[in-house]
C-alpha positions as CSV (number, residue, x, y, z in Angstrom):
1,M,201.0,90.4,233.9
2,S,203.7,92.6,232.3
3,G,203.0,95.4,229.8
4,R,204.2,93.1,227.0
5,D,201.4,90.7,227.7
6,L,198.7,93.2,227.0
7,K,196.8,93.1,223.6
8,Q,197.0,96.3,221.7
9,S,193.7,98.0,220.9
10,T,192.9,98.8,217.3
11,P,191.0,101.8,215.7
12,H,188.2,99.3,215.1
13,D,188.0,98.7,218.9
14,Y,187.4,102.4,219.5
15,L,184.7,102.5,216.7
16,E,182.9,99.5,218.3
17,I,183.0,101.0,221.8
18,F,182.3,104.7,221.1
19,E,180.1,104.7,218.0
20,N,178.5,101.3,217.6
21,N,177.6,100.8,221.3
22,P,174.8,103.0,222.5
23,H,176.3,103.3,225.9
24,G,179.7,104.2,224.4
25,S,178.0,106.9,222.2
26,L,176.6,108.5,225.3
27,I,179.9,108.4,227.1
28,L,181.7,109.9,224.1
29,E,179.0,112.7,223.9
30,E,179.6,113.4,227.6
31,L,183.4,113.4,227.2
32,T,183.1,115.8,224.2
33,T,180.8,118.1,226.1
34,R,183.0,118.1,229.2
35,F,186.5,118.2,227.6
36,G,186.0,119.3,224.0
37,G,185.7,123.0,224.5
38,S,188.3,125.7,224.2
39,V,191.4,124.9,226.2
40,Y,192.7,128.5,226.3
41,V,192.2,130.5,229.5
42,K,193.1,134.2,229.3
43,G,195.2,135.7,232.1
44,G,198.5,135.3,233.8
45,H,200.5,132.5,235.3
46,E,197.5,130.7,236.8
47,A,195.6,130.9,233.6
48,E,198.6,129.4,231.7
49,R,198.6,126.5,234.2
50,Q,194.9,126.0,233.6
51,T,195.3,126.1,229.9
52,T,198.0,123.5,230.1
53,Y,195.8,121.3,232.3
54,N,192.9,121.8,229.9
55,A,195.1,120.8,227.0
56,G,196.1,117.6,228.8
57,Q,192.5,116.6,229.3
58,R,191.6,117.5,225.7
59,S,194.4,115.4,224.3
60,V,192.7,112.2,225.7
61,L,189.5,113.1,223.8
62,D,191.5,114.0,220.7
63,F,193.2,110.6,220.8
64,I,189.9,108.7,221.1
65,L,188.4,110.7,218.2
66,M,191.6,110.1,216.1
67,R,191.3,106.3,216.6
68,I,187.6,106.4,215.6
69,N,188.5,108.5,212.5
70,Q,191.2,105.9,211.6
71,A,188.6,103.2,211.8
72,N,186.4,105.2,209.4
73,G,189.3,105.6,207.0
74,V,190.0,109.3,207.7
75,Q,193.6,110.1,207.3
76,E,195.5,112.5,209.7
77,P,196.8,115.7,208.2
78,Q,200.5,115.4,207.5
79,G,202.9,117.4,209.7
80,E,200.9,117.4,212.9
């Protein structure tokens, strides 16, 4: 199956999975607790690398939350 054969998910799919499904709500809560904190780590080069790593993890959570917000009719701020 090629990538072109895959059905695209919709914001409503995220809403159904992460808000309307009790198991999904628990998973989203766990993801938010684990990856939703501050991404910045104070320090030198290693801290910069950790900050970048944390930001990458956070971006996945931010994407999920954005799709849920879209399903709920929340518009993204312009220019971001």
